[in-house]
C-alpha positions in Angstrom: -0.8 -39.4 -7.7 0.1 -35.6 -7.3 3.4 -34.7 -7.0 2.5 -31.4 -5.3 3.5 -31.5 -1.8 0.6 -31.8 0.8 1.0 -28.4 2.5 0.9 -26.7 -0.8 -2.5 -28.5 -2.1 -5.6 -26.3 -2.0 -8.2 -26.8 0.7 -11.5 -25.8 1.3 -12.6 -24.8 5.2 -16.0 -24.1 5.2 -16.8 -21.5 2.8 -13.3 -20.5 2.6 -11.0 -21.5 -0.6 -7.2 -21.3 0.3 -4.8 -21.9 -2.3 -2.4 -24.0 0.2 -2.3 -25.2 3.8 -0.3 -22.7 5.2 -1.7 -20.6 8.0 0.5 -17.6 9.3 -0.2 -16.8 12.9 -1.0 -13.4 14.4 2.4 -11.4 14.9 2.0 -8.2 16.4 4.8 -6.1 14.9 4.2 -3.0 16.6 4.2 -0.6 13.8 1.2 1.6 14.3 3.7 4.0 16.2 1.4 7.0 15.4 -0.9 9.6 16.9 -3.7 7.7 15.3 -2.7 4.1 16.3 -3.2 3.3 12.5 -2.1 0.5 10.4 1.0 2.0 8.2 2.5 1.2 4.8 5.2 -0.6 6.5 2.4 -3.1 7.8 0.8 -3.2 4.3 4.0 -4.3 3.1 4.6 -6.8 5.9 1.2 -8.6 5.4 1.5 -8.1 1.2 5.0 -9.9 1.1 3.1 -13.1 2.9 0.1 -12.8 1.1 1.2 -16.2 -0.6 0.1 -18.2 2.8 -3.3 -19.6 2.5 -4.2 -17.8 5.0 -3.0 -14.7 7.3 -4.1 -14.0 10.8 -3.2 -10.3 11.4 -2.0 -8.9 14.9 -5.0 -7.6 17.4 -6.5 -4.6 17.2 -8.1 -2.7 19.8 -11.6 -1.9 19.7 -11.2 1.4 22.1 -8.7 3.6 23.6 -9.2 1.7 26.6 -8.5 -1.6 24.8 -4.8 -1.2 24.2 -3.2 -4.3 25.2 0.0 -3.8 23.5 2.2 -1.1 22.7 2.1 0.6 19.2 -0.7 -1.7 17.9 -3.1 -0.7 15.0 -6.6 0.0 16.4 -10.1 -0.2 14.8 -12.4 2.0 16.2 -11.9 5.2 14.2 -12.1 6.1 10.6 -8.0 6.6 10.3 -7.6 3.4 11.8 -10.2 1.5 9.3 -8.4 3.6 6.3 -5.1 2.1 7.4 -6.5 -1.6 7.6 -7.9 -1.0 4.0 -4.0 -0.3 3.3 -3.3 -3.7 4.4 -6.1 -5.2 2.9 -5.7 -3.5 -0.4 -1.8 -4.9 -0.8 -2.7 -8.4 0.3 -5.3 -8.4 -2.1 -3.2 -6.9 -4.9 -1.2 -9.9 -4.8 -3.9 -12.2 -4.9 -4.2 -13.1 -1.3 -7.5 -14.7 -0.4 -10.3 -12.8 0.9 
């Protein structure tokens, strides 16, 4: 019998292999306080610090200028915003977060 706590055991969910059963819920941090509404180094640090979770669901992202539902959230409709999210994903992947 395994002495590893069930929460810390690996799991397969469809095609997704998770290193544990912890799922981090979306937490909109309002840190895209810039003219481009771009994810920042601070958001990359935030998600990187949590990369040991089995699955991270990021904050919501507006898909157009007209779809902003919450102040200072990062969008994903411009190249600058895509580059901002790459900061986040690169940091999580660097820390061996799942992708």
